[in-house]
C-alpha positions in Angstrom: 60.9 61.3 69.7 58.8 64.0 69.6 60.1 67.3 72.1 58.2 68.8 74.5 54.7 71.0 73.0 55.6 74.2 74.1 59.1 74.4 74.2 59.4 75.2 70.5 57.5 78.4 71.5 59.7 79.0 74.2 62.5 79.2 71.9 60.6 81.3 69.5 59.0 83.9 72.4 62.7 84.2 73.5 64.2 85.2 70.2 61.4 87.9 69.7 62.5 89.1 73.3 65.6 89.6 72.5 65.2 91.2 69.4 63.2 93.7 70.6 65.0 94.6 73.0 68.4 95.0 70.8 65.5 97.1 68.7 65.0 99.3 72.0 68.6 99.5 72.8 69.5 100.9 68.8 67.0 103.1 69.0 68.0 104.4 72.5 71.4 104.6 71.1 70.0 106.3 68.1 68.6 108.8 70.5 71.4 109.6 72.6 74.2 109.9 69.6 74.9 113.7 70.0 74.2 113.1 74.3 77.3 114.4 76.3 79.7 111.7 77.2 76.5 109.1 76.0 78.5 105.3 76.1 77.1 103.2 73.2 74.8 100.1 74.5 74.7 96.7 73.6 72.6 93.2 74.9 74.8 90.6 76.4 73.2 87.2 75.6 73.8 83.9 75.9 72.1 80.1 74.7 69.4 78.7 77.3 70.3 75.4 76.9 69.9 73.1 79.9 72.7 71.0 81.2 70.1 68.4 83.3 66.9 68.8 82.1 63.8 67.3 84.2 61.9 65.2 82.2 60.3 61.9 82.0 59.9 62.0 78.9 63.4 62.0 77.8 66.0 59.2 77.7 70.3 59.7 77.8 70.8 60.0 74.4 68.3 63.1 73.5 70.0 65.9 72.4 69.8 69.0 74.7 69.1 71.9 71.9 67.2 74.4 71.2 65.8 76.1 74.6 65.9 79.6 72.8 68.0 82.7 73.7 68.6 84.5 77.1 69.2 88.1 77.8 71.7 88.7 80.5 72.2 92.4 80.8 72.7 95.6 79.2 76.1 96.7 79.0 78.1 99.7 77.3 80.9 99.6 75.0 83.8 100.8 76.5 87.5 100.5 75.8 89.0 100.8 79.8 93.0 100.8 78.2 91.9 104.2 75.9 89.7 105.6 79.3 93.8 105.4 81.2 95.0 106.8 77.8 93.0 109.4 77.5 93.3 110.7 81.2 96.8 110.7 81.3 96.6 112.8 78.3 94.2 115.2 79.6 96.2 115.7 82.7 98.9 117.6 80.2 96.6 119.1 77.6 95.2 120.7 80.9 98.4 121.9 81.9 99.8 123.5 78.8 96.7 124.8 78.0 96.4 126.6 81.5 100.0 127.6 81.5 99.3 129.4 78.2 96.6 131.4 79.5 99.6 132.6 81.9 101.6 133.2 79.7 99.5 134.8 76.9 98.9 137.0 80.7 101.8 138.6 80.7 102.5 138.9 76.7 100.2 142.0 77.4 102.9 143.1 79.6 106.4 142.5 78.1 105.7 142.1 74.4 106.3 145.4 73.0 106.6 144.1 68.9 102.9 146.6 68.8 103.4 148.9 71.1 106.4 151.3 72.4 107.3 149.7 75.7 110.2 150.1 78.0 112.7 149.8 74.6 111.3 152.8 73.2 111.4 154.6 76.6 115.1 153.8 77.1 115.4 154.6 73.8 114.1 157.9 74.0 115.9 158.3 77.3 118.9 158.1 74.6 117.1 160.3 72.4 117.2 163.4 75.0 121.0 162.8 76.5 122.3 162.6 72.7 120.4 166.4 72.5 122.0 167.6 75.5 125.6 166.2 75.3 126.7 169.4 73.2 128.3 171.3 76.4 125.8 175.2 75.9 122.2 172.4 76.4 123.2 171.2 79.1 121.7 174.2 81.5 118.6 174.5 79.0 116.0 173.4 81.0 114.0 172.5 78.1 116.1 169.7 77.3 116.8 168.8 81.0 112.7 168.6 81.0 112.8 166.4 77.7 115.3 164.4 79.8 112.7 163.9 83.1 109.8 163.8 81.0 110.9 160.4 79.2 112.3 159.7 82.8 109.3 159.7 84.0 108.1 157.8 81.5 110.0 154.9 82.2 109.0 154.9 85.2 105.4 154.7 85.3 106.0 151.9 82.5 108.1 149.5 84.9 104.8 151.2 88.1 102.0 149.9 85.2 104.2 146.7 84.9 104.5 145.8 88.2 100.8 146.6 88.9 99.6 144.3 86.0 102.1 141.3 87.3 100.4 141.8 90.6 96.3 141.1 88.7 98.3 139.0 86.6 99.3 136.9 90.2 95.5 137.8 92.0 93.5 136.8 88.5 95.9 133.1 89.3 94.9 132.8 92.3 90.8 133.0 91.6 91.3 130.7 89.3 91.7 127.7 92.6 89.7 129.9 95.0 87.4 131.5 92.6 87.6 134.5 94.9 86.3 137.4 92.8 85.0 135.5 90.4 81.1 134.5 90.0 82.3 130.4 89.2 84.1 127.7 90.9 87.9 127.6 91.2 89.5 124.4 90.7 89.9 123.8 94.5 85.9 124.5 94.7 85.5 122.6 91.4 87.7 119.4 92.1 85.8 119.0 95.7 82.2 119.3 93.8 83.6 116.5 91.9 85.2 114.1 94.2 81.7 114.3 96.3 80.1 113.4 93.1 81.6 110.5 92.3 81.5 109.5 96.0 77.9 109.6 95.7 77.3 108.1 92.1 79.4 105.3 92.9 76.7 104.5 96.0 73.7 105.2 93.3 75.2 102.8 91.1 76.1 99.8 93.1 72.7 100.2 94.9 70.9 100.0 91.6 73.2 96.6 90.5 72.7 95.0 93.5 68.8 95.4 92.9 69.2 94.5 89.2 69.9 97.9 87.7 72.4 98.9 85.8 72.2 102.5 85.6 74.3 103.0 82.4 73.5 106.7 82.6 75.3 107.0 85.9 77.7 105.5 84.6 78.6 107.9 82.0 77.8 110.6 84.5 80.2 109.6 86.0 82.7 108.7 83.7 82.3 112.3 82.1 83.1 113.4 85.9 86.8 111.2 85.6 87.4 113.3 82.5 86.7 116.1 83.6 89.0 115.9 87.0 91.7 114.1 84.6 91.9 117.9 83.6 93.2 119.4 86.6 94.8 116.5 89.1 96.3 113.4 87.3 94.5 110.7 88.4 94.6 106.8 88.7 90.7 105.4 87.9 90.3 101.5 89.5 87.9 98.9 89.7 88.1 96.4 92.3 85.2 94.2 94.4 84.8 94.7 98.1 82.9 92.7 100.0 83.6 94.0 103.4 81.4 97.4 102.5 79.1 96.3 100.5 76.1 97.0 102.9 75.1 92.8 102.5 74.8 90.6 105.0 78.9 89.0 105.7 77.9 85.9 106.5 77.1 82.7 103.3 73.7 83.7 102.6 75.3 87.6 102.0 78.6 86.3 99.4 76.4 83.1 97.7 73.9 81.5 96.0 72.1 78.8 97.7 69.9 76.4 96.8 66.0 76.2 98.8 67.9 73.3 101.1 70.6 75.9 102.0 73.4 74.7 100.0 76.2 76.6 98.0 75.1 76.3 94.5 77.6 79.3 93.4 79.3 82.5 94.3 77.6 86.1 94.4 78.7 88.1 92.1 79.1 91.4 93.7 79.5 95.2 91.4 82.4 96.2 91.1 83.3 99.5 93.0 85.4 102.4 91.6 88.4 103.9 93.4 90.4 106.9 92.3 93.7 107.6 93.3 95.6 111.2 92.4 99.8 110.9 92.1 102.4 113.0 93.3 106.3 113.3 93.9 107.3 114.1 97.4 110.1 116.5 98.7 112.5 113.4 98.0 111.5 112.5 94.6 110.1 109.8 94.9 106.4 108.8 93.5 103.1 108.7 95.9 99.4 108.2 95.8 96.5 109.1 97.3 93.3 107.6 97.6 90.4 110.6 97.1 87.7 108.8 96.7 87.4 104.8 97.6 83.8 103.4 96.4 81.6 102.4 98.9 83.2 103.0 102.0 81.6 103.9 105.1 78.5 106.1 105.7 77.8 109.6 103.5 80.7 111.6 102.8 83.3 108.9 104.7 84.0 107.7 100.8 85.7 110.5 99.4 88.0 112.8 100.2 88.5 116.7 99.2 91.4 119.7 98.9 91.4 122.8 100.5 93.7 126.0 100.0 95.5 126.6 103.5 98.2 130.0 102.3 98.0 132.5 100.5 95.3 134.9 98.9 94.1 137.9 96.9 96.8 140.3 99.2 99.4 136.9 99.4 98.7 135.0 95.8 102.2 133.7 95.8 102.0 132.3 99.2 99.4 129.7 97.8 99.5 126.2 99.9 97.2 123.2 99.1 96.2 120.3 101.5 95.0 117.3 99.8 92.7 115.0 102.1 92.3 111.4 101.4 88.8 109.6 101.9 88.0 108.8 105.4 86.2 106.0 106.8 84.7 105.3 110.2 83.6 101.6 109.3 87.0 100.9 107.6 88.9 102.0 110.5 91.0 104.1 108.0 92.3 107.1 108.6 92.2 110.5 106.5 95.6 111.6 104.6 96.7 114.7 105.0 99.1 115.9 102.0 100.3 119.4 101.9 101.4 121.0 98.8 103.3 124.5 99.4 106.9 125.8 98.2 109.3 128.5 99.2 110.9 131.2 97.4 114.6 131.9 98.2 115.3 135.9 96.8 118.0 136.9 94.8 121.1 137.3 97.1 121.6 140.6 95.2 118.9 143.0 94.4 120.6 143.7 91.1 121.0 139.9 90.5 117.1 137.7 90.1 119.7 134.6 88.7 120.6 133.2 92.1 116.7 133.0 93.0 115.0 129.7 93.6 112.6 127.8 94.6 112.9 124.8 97.1 109.1 122.9 96.7 107.7 119.5 98.8 105.0 117.7 97.9 104.5 118.2 94.3 102.7 116.8 90.9 104.9 114.8 88.3 106.0 117.9 85.5 102.8 118.8 83.2 100.3 117.2 85.7 97.2 119.1 85.0 95.7 123.2 85.2 95.8 123.6 89.2 99.7 122.1 88.4 100.2 124.8 85.9 98.6 127.7 88.7 101.1 126.6 91.1 103.6 126.4 89.1 103.0 130.0 87.7 102.6 131.5 91.4 105.5 129.6 92.5 108.1 129.0 90.5 111.2 131.4 89.7 113.0 129.8 87.1 115.4 127.8 89.6 113.8 125.2 91.6 115.8 122.6 94.3 115.0 119.5 94.7 115.3 116.8 97.7 119.5 117.0 96.9 119.7 120.6 97.1 120.6 120.1 93.4 119.1 123.0 91.2 117.1 122.4 88.0 115.9 124.9 85.1 112.5 125.4 86.1 108.8 127.1 84.5 109.1 131.1 85.1 106.4 132.3 87.1 105.1 135.5 87.5 107.9 136.5 90.2 110.3 135.7 87.9 109.4 138.6 85.6 108.8 140.0 88.4 112.4 139.6 89.5 113.5 140.9 86.0 111.7 144.3 86.0 113.1 145.3 90.2 116.9 143.9 88.4 116.1 146.5 85.7 114.4 149.1 87.6 117.5 148.8 90.3 120.2 149.2 88.3 119.0 151.6 86.0 118.5 154.0 89.3 122.0 153.0 90.7 123.8 153.7 87.4 121.8 157.5 87.1 122.1 158.2 90.5 125.6 157.5 90.5 126.8 159.0 87.2 124.7 162.0 88.2 125.9 162.2 91.7 129.6 162.1 90.0 128.8 165.5 88.1 128.3 167.2 91.7 124.5 167.4 92.7 122.1 165.1 93.6 119.5 162.1 92.4 117.9 161.9 89.9 115.6 158.9 91.2 113.7 158.1 94.0 110.7 155.6 95.7 107.8 156.0 96.3 108.2 154.6 100.0 111.8 155.4 100.5 113.2 151.9 99.9 114.8 149.9 97.8 114.1 150.4 94.3 112.3 148.1 92.5 110.1 148.3 89.6 106.3 149.2 91.6 107.9 152.1 93.6 110.6 153.7 91.5 109.7 157.0 90.5 111.4 160.7 89.8 113.1 162.4 92.7 110.3 165.2 93.4 113.5 167.7 93.9 114.8 167.0 90.0 111.3 167.9 89.6 111.2 171.0 91.2 113.9 172.3 90.3 116.7 171.7 93.7 118.9 168.7 91.4 119.6 169.1 88.2 121.5 167.3 86.0 125.3 167.2 87.3 127.7 170.0 85.7 130.1 170.4 88.2 133.1 170.3 87.3 135.0 167.6 89.1 136.6 166.1 86.0 140.3 166.6 84.4 138.9 167.5 81.2 136.8 170.2 83.4 134.4 169.3 80.4 130.6 170.5 81.2 128.8 167.6 79.9 130.5 164.8 81.1 127.6 163.7 83.1 125.1 163.7 80.3 128.1 162.0 77.9 128.4 159.7 81.1 124.7 159.0 81.0 124.5 158.7 77.5 127.6 155.9 77.4 126.0 154.2 80.4 122.5 153.5 77.9 124.8 152.0 75.6 126.5 150.0 78.4 126.4 145.7 78.8 126.0 145.0 82.4 127.1 141.7 83.5 128.5 140.0 86.8 131.6 141.3 88.2 132.6 145.0 86.9 131.8 147.2 84.4 132.8 150.6 83.6 131.6 153.4 82.2 134.0 155.4 80.3 132.1 158.1 78.5 134.0 161.7 78.8 137.1 161.3 80.6 138.8 157.1 80.2 141.2 158.3 83.4 138.8 158.7 85.4 135.9 155.9 84.5 133.0 155.1 86.8 132.9 151.1 88.0 130.2 149.5 88.9 130.2 146.3 90.7 127.9 142.7 90.6 125.0 144.8 88.3 123.5 142.0 86.6 121.5 142.2 83.4 123.0 139.3 81.4 125.5 141.1 79.4 122.4 143.3 77.6 122.5 147.0 77.9 119.1 148.8 79.2 117.4 148.2 75.8 118.2 144.9 75.3 118.0 144.0 78.4 113.9 144.4 78.2 114.1 143.3 74.5 116.0 139.7 76.4 113.3 139.1 78.7 110.4 139.8 76.3 112.4 136.6 74.6 112.8 134.9 77.1 108.7 134.7 77.5 108.0 133.9 73.9 110.1 131.3 73.6 108.7 129.9 76.7 105.5 130.4 75.0 106.6 129.6 71.5 107.2 126.2 73.4 104.3 125.6 75.3 101.7 126.6 72.8 104.3 123.8 70.6 103.4 121.1 73.4 99.8 122.2 73.9 99.1 121.3 69.6 101.0 118.1 69.8 99.3 117.3 73.1 95.9 118.0 71.4 97.0 116.4 68.8 97.5 113.2 70.4 94.2 113.4 72.5 92.2 114.1 69.5 93.2 111.2 68.5 92.7 109.0 71.6 88.9 110.5 71.6 88.4 109.3 67.8 89.4 106.5 69.2 86.6 106.1 72.2 84.5 107.4 69.8 84.8 104.5 67.0 84.3 102.3 70.0 81.8 104.1 72.6 79.9 106.8 70.0 76.9 106.2 68.4 77.6 104.8 65.1 74.3 106.3 62.4 75.6 104.0 59.3 76.0 100.8 62.3 72.6 101.5 64.3 70.7 101.4 60.9 72.3 98.4 59.8 72.1 96.7 63.6 68.3 97.6 63.5 67.7 96.3 59.7 69.4 92.7 60.9 67.8 92.9 64.3 63.9 93.6 62.4 65.3 90.4 60.0 65.6 88.4 62.7 62.8 88.9 64.7 61.2 88.7 61.4 62.5 85.5 61.2 61.6 84.3 64.9 58.2 85.1 64.2 57.5 82.8 61.2 59.4 80.4 63.3 56.6 80.8 65.8 53.3 81.2 63.0 55.8 77.0 62.0 55.3 75.8 65.4 51.9 76.9 65.6 50.5 75.3 62.3 53.3 71.8 63.1 51.3 72.1 66.5 47.5 72.2 64.7 48.8 69.2 62.6 49.6 67.2 65.6 46.3 67.7 67.5 43.3 67.8 64.6 45.5 65.9 61.7 47.3 63.0 63.6 45.8 59.8 66.0 42.1 59.2 66.8 40.8 62.8 66.9 42.3 63.4 63.2 41.0 60.4 61.4 
């Protein structure tokens, strides 16, 4: 039996169309191979065979084949599993990267390997005391002036370190809210991303309903999701949401109907996209809050936002965030408000920072994005209490290092003033505001500067050593201080000077600053190593994604050659069919004779 006259032509024609479209798509891929976020596209096709062809000229034994190819859709070549892996990894590297920048800012304060810092200042004081230990030099104003200037240098370094810590904390707060900068803060950027994703959800779905794939908009949304994952830990899911599709809720809206109104198939509505943020509550239970909910509701009802509810540039450590979930008027949903805040409990003693701790409510899982890194640096003091009251060694933020400076200032001032008062004179050190000794306010006693107070020389000791105060101060510079009782026995072992609960963690004054710098160096090295590892993993995942979703010049060139060959073959098929029709029409039957 001879097939329908133009069926073969249709087969060749659809083949030409499909291969032409494939060539167009390959050209599109090559044109965008360097476009950030672009995902390689491909044509999805299916065989155009009819299960129940209607023809008076076909019998039951006819083979149904050769009706051509159907172009179903243009799709992106993407691996959802790799997207999940990438976003799970980028929030870890985002955390380590942001934390490293903060630790580097602290290194400028405490790293004394290249500059003469507090360690050298203590050594200079010790050198001046060695020069004064000769009884004939105790009352020499030149030597006393040298000691005073070197103590002034130490107090200035403490003041400056405290000022730099203030600036570092303010800069960290500005990273969150953008105050004082020309760029968006992390909170503003997250809100901007959530808004864009919510709006893109609506545009993409509306276009897909009307038959437009909107692949470039999907690329833009994927880039925003990747960026959002660097700020906060998110989970992205796709789902069918027929309740909010904006179409008729009846049969005609959800099903394909024939001309008689009978259901012949279920309508395939486009996917909606949901974005959820992971967090842990005060009891350590893993929770989620939905920040973007598909195309729910109207306007801005399908996405939430984050708000800074506490802290300021003047008080950055009191920073607090509130995450507002999406609001849906049509779905009856109410926004979930999840507060992120912390409370710092100061040390039990002003000379022992090891008893300070942080209590945190809702929080992110460990290593979850750059926002958590900023919160940790502003909140954490090295020890955190969980929901059950257990103390956990934690991130050492700015306040940890401020506490260390304050302990040093308090201990140094207490020891120096106590020893000098023992010698029968007054305090050598005082505060700028009359309050407790802190790194921010310690200074030289004005009475020492104007000559009303001197290094003690009163002969109130057993041996009558006029230089006993100097010798005790010299011994104090070498003494290690820890919790409990510490005695200074420089000049007279029969009458030691005893100090209680001055804790430098079993270090001398000079060694304590090295101890603090070593803590910072170890934290920085550990975080830097973790960041390098995380970036290696992230780059590996990115390479895997690029191998699937990226554009390969060699692969596309090979595909174009293959499509062109298929196009030529389809053209040859049409030519052959034309020749067959010519023979059928002109060379057969009565007309052909």
